[in-house]
C-alpha positions in Angstrom: 160.3 114.7 84.3 163.0 112.4 85.8 162.8 108.7 86.5 161.0 108.0 90.1 164.2 106.9 91.9 161.7 104.0 93.3 162.0 102.6 90.1 164.2 99.8 90.4 164.4 96.2 90.4 166.8 93.4 90.9 167.1 89.9 88.9 166.0 86.6 91.4 169.6 85.5 91.1 171.4 88.9 92.0 173.4 89.3 88.8 171.1 92.3 87.6 169.9 95.4 89.1 167.7 98.2 87.1 168.7 101.7 88.5 168.5 105.0 87.5 167.3 104.2 84.3 170.1 101.3 83.3 170.8 97.4 84.0 173.7 97.1 85.8 175.9 94.2 86.8 179.2 93.3 88.0 181.2 94.0 85.1 178.9 96.3 83.0 176.0 98.9 82.5 173.9 99.2 79.7 170.7 101.1 78.5 167.5 99.6 77.5 166.0 101.0 74.6 164.0 104.5 74.6 161.5 106.0 72.0 161.8 109.4 70.6 161.2 112.1 73.3 161.7 109.7 76.3 160.5 111.0 79.2 160.7 108.6 82.2 160.4 105.1 83.6 157.4 104.3 85.7 157.8 100.7 86.2 160.3 97.8 86.6 160.0 94.2 87.5 162.4 91.4 86.7 160.0 88.4 85.4 163.0 86.0 85.7 167.1 86.0 86.1 166.5 87.2 82.3 163.5 88.9 81.5 162.9 92.6 82.6 159.4 94.3 82.3 159.7 98.0 81.8 157.0 100.7 82.0 157.8 104.2 80.3 156.0 107.4 79.5 157.2 110.0 76.4 156.5 113.5 76.0 156.0 116.1 73.1 158.4 119.0 72.9 157.2 122.1 70.6 158.7 125.1 69.7 157.5 127.9 67.8 156.5 125.6 64.7 154.5 123.3 66.5 154.9 120.3 68.8 156.6 117.0 68.0 155.1 113.3 67.7 152.7 111.9 70.2 152.9 111.3 74.1 153.0 107.8 74.7 152.5 105.5 77.5 154.0 102.0 76.9 155.6 98.6 78.2 158.8 97.2 76.9 160.0 93.5 77.6 163.4 93.1 77.5 165.2 89.3 77.9 169.0 88.6 77.9 170.7 86.6 75.2 172.8 83.6 75.6 175.7 86.2 75.0 174.8 88.5 77.3 172.7 91.2 75.5 169.3 92.5 76.4 167.0 92.9 73.5 163.8 94.2 73.1 161.7 91.3 72.9 157.9 92.5 73.2 156.7 96.4 72.9 153.7 98.0 73.2 152.7 101.5 73.1 149.8 104.1 73.0 149.2 108.0 72.9 148.5 109.6 76.1 147.0 112.6 77.1 149.0 115.6 78.5 148.3 115.3 82.1 148.1 111.2 82.0 150.2 108.8 83.5 151.1 105.6 83.0 151.9 104.1 86.6 150.8 100.3 86.1 150.7 98.0 89.4 151.6 94.8 87.7 153.1 93.4 84.4 153.3 89.7 83.4 154.6 88.5 80.1 155.2 85.2 78.5 157.4 84.2 75.2 154.3 82.8 74.0 152.8 86.0 73.2 150.8 86.9 76.4 151.1 90.3 77.7 149.2 91.5 80.7 149.0 94.8 83.0 147.1 96.4 85.7 146.9 100.1 85.7 144.1 102.5 87.4 141.9 99.8 88.6 142.1 98.0 85.0 143.5 94.7 83.6 144.3 94.6 80.3 145.2 92.2 78.5 147.1 90.6 74.8 147.0 87.3 73.8 148.8 86.2 70.6 148.6 83.1 68.8 152.0 82.9 68.3 154.8 84.4 69.8 155.9 87.7 68.3 159.1 87.2 65.4 162.4 88.8 66.4 161.5 93.1 66.6 163.9 95.8 65.2 166.2 96.7 68.1 166.4 100.3 66.7 162.7 100.8 66.3 160.7 98.7 67.9 157.0 98.4 67.0 153.8 97.5 69.1 151.4 95.2 67.9 148.8 97.0 66.8 151.3 99.5 64.8 153.0 96.6 62.9 152.4 93.6 60.6 152.3 91.4 64.0 148.7 92.6 64.3 147.8 89.3 62.4 149.2 87.4 65.5 146.3 88.7 68.1 144.1 86.2 69.2 142.3 88.3 71.5 142.6 91.4 73.8 140.6 92.5 76.7 140.4 94.9 79.5 138.1 94.5 82.5 137.7 96.7 85.7 138.7 95.1 89.4 140.2 96.2 92.8 143.3 93.8 91.7 146.4 95.1 93.0 149.0 92.0 91.8 149.3 89.3 88.9 150.8 86.3 88.1 150.9 84.2 85.0 151.3 80.7 84.3 154.4 79.3 82.8 152.9 78.5 79.6 151.1 81.9 79.6 147.7 80.2 79.4 146.4 80.8 82.9 146.4 84.8 84.4 145.8 85.3 88.1 144.4 88.6 89.3 145.0 88.8 93.1 143.1 91.6 95.1 141.6 92.0 98.7 138.6 89.9 97.5 140.9 87.5 96.7 142.1 85.8 93.1 140.2 86.0 89.8 141.4 83.1 87.3 141.5 84.0 83.9 141.6 81.4 81.0 143.6 83.0 78.2 142.9 79.7 76.0 139.0 79.9 76.0 138.8 83.7 77.0 136.6 83.0 80.3 137.0 84.2 84.0 136.5 82.4 87.3 136.4 83.7 90.9 137.6 80.3 92.6 138.9 78.4 89.6 135.8 75.9 89.2 132.8 78.6 88.2 133.4 79.6 84.8 131.6 82.5 82.8 132.7 84.1 79.6 134.9 87.6 79.6 132.1 90.4 79.1 131.6 90.7 75.2 132.0 94.6 75.6 135.3 94.2 77.3 136.8 91.5 74.6 137.9 92.3 71.3 138.8 89.9 68.5 140.2 91.0 65.1 138.3 90.5 61.9 139.6 89.7 58.3 138.6 93.2 57.7 141.2 94.3 60.5 144.2 93.1 58.8 
C-alpha cells in the first residue's frame, strides 16, 4: 500500500505541512518515525502549530520461512521542540487483522496524558494520571507495552454516531460531536452527559481501570 494522497494536513500558522508522508516547511523536509514494516499513514491532523497527530498501519511481510512481526494499527503524536525538531511525544498501537483498516475520523491529544480517537463508530480514550515521560525516539512504545502502563488512570470505548472530537485545553473535558448533538465526557470523574448538565457514569462494561495485579 501507499499513503492516501488525501492524508495531508497544514499547521494553523501555515509554517508546516504534512504531505506524501513527510513534514515540510519553507526551509526543511523531515520524515516522522515509522514502525518496522510500516505500510501507510491513514490520518493526519495538526492539533496546534506545534503538534501533529498521525494514524498509521504496518504490514507483515513473509517469505518461505514464515512471516515477520505483527500487523499493527497505531497513533503517533509529534511535537515541535524549541530547537525546531519534531519528536514523538505519545504513541499507541495494537495488532490488526490482515483485512482490518485503521481509518480514524478524529484524533485528539493533550500533553497531560489524554489521547482519544474515533474509529468505526467507536470512541476510544486513554487517560493517564500524569504526562508520559520522554519517549525513546528510536523505538517508542505504546503505553500498554511499556512501564508507562502504571500511569493509566482509566481507558474506555463507547459506541456512538459521532463524527469529530474536541478536547479542552486542560484535557479534562472531551466533546464528541455528531448529527444528534454533542456529548460531554468528564475525564476526571469518568462520566458522560448529553447536554453538559445531566450526568451519568460511563458504562461499566466499557470502562477499564488497571488493578495492582496489572502492574
